[in-house]
C-alpha positions in Angstrom: -15.6 21.1 -1.7 -12.4 19.6 -0.5 -12.4 17.6 2.8 -10.6 19.4 5.6 -8.3 18.0 8.3 -11.2 18.7 11.0 -13.6 16.6 9.1 -11.0 13.8 8.7 -10.5 13.9 12.4 -14.1 13.8 13.1 -14.5 10.6 11.0 -11.5 9.0 12.5 -12.8 9.6 16.1 -16.2 8.4 14.9 -15.0 5.2 13.4 -12.2 4.5 15.7 -12.2 0.7 16.5 -15.0 0.0 14.2 -14.6 -3.3 11.9 -12.9 -3.1 8.6 -16.1 -3.9 6.8 -17.9 -1.0 8.6 -15.1 1.5 7.7 -14.8 0.3 4.1 -18.6 0.6 3.6 -18.3 4.1 4.9 -15.3 5.0 2.6 -17.0 3.6 -0.5 -20.3 5.4 0.3 -18.7 8.7 1.1 -16.3 8.5 -2.0 -18.1 6.6 -4.7 -15.7 5.0 -7.2 -12.6 5.6 -4.7 -9.2 3.8 -5.5 -8.0 0.8 -3.6 -4.4 0.2 -3.8 -3.4 -3.4 -4.6 -0.3 -5.4 -4.2 -0.3 -7.8 -1.4 -2.3 -10.2 1.1 -3.9 -7.3 2.9 -4.9 -5.5 -0.2 -6.9 -8.5 -1.6 -8.7 -8.7 1.6 -9.9 -5.2 1.0 -10.7 -6.1 -2.5 -12.7 -8.9 -1.4 -14.5 -6.9 1.1 -15.3 -4.1 -1.5 -16.8 -6.8 -4.1 -19.0 -8.1 -1.3 -20.2 -4.6 -0.4 -21.5 -4.2 -4.0 -20.5 -0.4 -4.0 -18.5 1.1 -6.7 -14.8 1.1 -6.4 -11.6 1.2 -8.4 -8.5 -0.9 -8.0 -5.1 0.1 -9.2 -1.5 -1.4 -8.9 2.0 -0.1 -9.6 4.0 -2.1 -12.2 7.7 -1.1 -11.5 9.0 -3.4 -14.1 10.9 -5.3 -11.5 8.2 -7.4 -10.0 8.4 -11.3 -9.5 6.8 -13.4 -12.4 4.6 -14.9 -9.7 3.3 -11.3 -8.9 2.3 -10.7 -12.5 0.5 -14.1 -12.7 -1.3 -13.2 -9.3 -2.6 -9.9 -10.7 -4.3 -11.7 -13.5 -5.6 -14.4 -11.0 -7.3 -11.6 -8.8 -8.6 -10.0 -12.0 -10.3 -13.0 -13.3 -11.5 -14.3 -9.8 -13.5 -11.2 -9.0 -14.2 -10.1 -12.5 -12.8 -6.7 -12.0 -10.6 -4.2 -13.8 -7.3 -3.5 -12.4 -5.7 -0.2 -13.4 -2.0 -0.8 -14.0 0.2 2.3 -13.4 3.7 2.3 -15.1 6.7 4.4 -14.5 7.7 7.2 -17.1 10.2 5.3 -19.5 12.6 8.3 -20.0 13.1 8.6 -16.3 13.7 4.7 -15.9 16.0 4.6 -18.9 18.0 7.8 -17.6 18.6 6.1 -14.1 19.6 2.7 -15.6 21.9 4.4 -18.0 23.6 6.5 -15.4 23.7 4.3 -12.5 22.8 0.6 -13.6 20.1 -1.8 -12.6 21.0 -2.1 -9.0 22.1 1.4 -7.8 19.7 1.0 -4.7 22.1 -1.2 -3.1 24.6 1.6 -2.8 22.4 4.7 -2.9 19.6 3.4 -0.9 16.2 2.7 -2.6 14.6 6.1 -2.5 15.7 7.3 -6.0 14.5 4.1 -7.7 11.2 3.9 -5.7 10.6 7.6 -6.5 10.9 6.8 -10.2 9.3 3.4 -10.3 6.5 3.8 -7.8 6.0 7.3 -6.2 5.7 9.2 -9.6 3.1 6.8 -10.9 1.1 6.9 -7.7 1.1 10.6 -7.8 -0.6 10.4 -11.3 -3.1 8.0 -10.2 -4.1 9.8 -7.0 -4.6 12.9 -9.0 -7.6 11.2 -10.5 -9.4 10.7 -7.2 -10.2 12.4 -4.0 -9.7 9.2 -1.7 -7.8 6.1 -1.6 -7.5 2.9 0.3 -4.6 0.8 1.6 -3.8 -2.3 3.5 -1.5 -0.9 5.9 -1.4 -2.4 9.4 0.3 -1.0 12.5 2.3 -4.1 13.2 3.6 -4.5 9.6 6.6 -2.1 10.3 7.3 -1.1 13.9 9.8 1.4 12.8 7.4 3.4 10.5 3.8 2.2 10.8 2.8 1.6 14.6 0.9 4.6 14.6 -1.0 4.3 11.3 -4.5 5.7 11.7 -7.7 4.1 10.1 -8.7 7.5 8.6 -6.2 10.4 7.7 -5.8 13.4 5.5 -3.0 12.3 3.2 -0.9 15.5 2.8 1.8 13.7 0.9 -0.1 13.7 -2.3 -2.8 15.7 -4.1 -6.2 14.5 -5.1 -8.3 15.6 -7.9 -9.9 18.5 -5.8 -6.8 19.2 -3.8 -7.4 17.2 -0.5 -6.9 13.5 -0.4 -8.4 11.3 2.1 -6.6 8.0 3.0 -8.3 5.1 4.6 -6.5 2.1 6.3 -9.3 -0.2 7.4 -7.0 -3.0 8.4 -4.8 -0.8 10.6 -5.6 -2.5 13.7 -5.5 -6.1 12.4 -2.7 -8.5 13.1 -1.1 -10.6 10.2 -2.9 -13.6 11.6 -6.2 -11.9 11.4 -5.5 -11.1 7.7 -4.5 -14.9 7.0 -7.5 -16.2 8.9 -9.8 -14.2 6.6 -7.9 -15.3 3.4 -8.2 -19.1 4.4 -11.6 -19.0 5.7 -13.0 -17.3 2.6 -10.6 -18.8 0.2 -9.3 -15.5 -1.2 -6.7 -15.9 -3.7 -3.0 -15.0 -2.7 0.4 -14.6 -4.2 2.2 -18.1 -4.3 5.4 -16.4 -3.0 3.7 -16.5 0.4 4.2 -20.2 0.3 8.0 -19.8 -0.1 8.6 -17.6 2.9 7.8 -14.2 1.5 5.7 -12.2 3.6 6.0 -8.5 2.6 6.5 -8.6 -1.3 7.8 -5.8 -3.3 10.1 -5.7 -6.3 12.3 -8.8 -6.9 15.7 -7.3 -6.2 14.4 -5.7 -2.9 12.7 -8.6 -1.6 13.7 -11.8 0.1 12.0 -14.6 2.2 12.2 -14.1 6.0 13.5 -16.7 8.4 11.5 -18.1 11.3 11.2 -15.4 14.1 12.1 -12.6 12.0 9.6 -9.7 11.5 7.8 -9.6 8.1 9.3 -6.4 7.1 12.9 -7.9 7.5 12.5 -9.2 3.9 12.2 -5.7 2.3 15.4 -3.5 1.8 17.3 -5.7 4.3 20.5 -3.6 3.9 18.9 -0.4 5.2 17.8 0.7 8.7 14.3 -0.5 9.9 13.2 3.2 10.3 13.6 3.8 6.6 11.7 0.9 5.2 9.1 2.8 3.2 9.2 3.3 -0.5 7.6 6.6 -0.5 4.1 5.7 -1.0 3.4 6.1 2.6 6.1 8.7 3.3 4.0 10.4 5.7 4.7 7.4 8.2 8.4 8.2 8.0 7.7 12.0 8.6 5.4 11.3 11.6 7.8 8.9 13.0 10.7 11.4 12.6 8.4 14.0 14.5 7.7 11.8 17.2 11.4 10.9 17.8 12.3 14.6 17.8 9.7 15.7 20.2 10.5 12.9 22.7 
């Protein structure tokens, strides 16, 4: 039976303020074999916690075809380090070919990034999430003040559909800071993307990611030509919709 909004709200209240490990264990116990989204530093922390929990889980990543070489090597590093399978989701080749043929390789600099991200990221994610009834992300509230400052630890994801209709989304690190993430990585010698050593903090596709300067917010390195309130690729579109609602109400 699909999970309801009321049930999700009850879980959110029960686990509010609990540690990421406690929430992760609850998620993996309640939804055995649920999918963990993997791409960055926060996500590898979740993978490390999941491996240590000894509970069943899946890991997936989105290969847009535009990632940094370092990111591709990093995926294999994580796969080998933990001895896990990483399910790689690819965009539909026909859609990519049509976009590139009609608009070139860098249309997002003029048209904004939504069309390209929709083809290369959102559509593959939609296919992946249709195979599960819950997923887990490394979102944090302080990652993006314009879109993520109200990210809950547990929510009903109404932007996508799971294999039984409803889809529950867990964000165990929602209340952690970047410092806490990196303290965990360094203390436990968790592997991380070597681009972090070159000034990259939030890492996406190569054309849309650049290092940040001292004092800049970590999200400044993503889609730097766009407004801060639009810095979501569509994977977490609910954040933007929620932000618009709050602004409208206020």
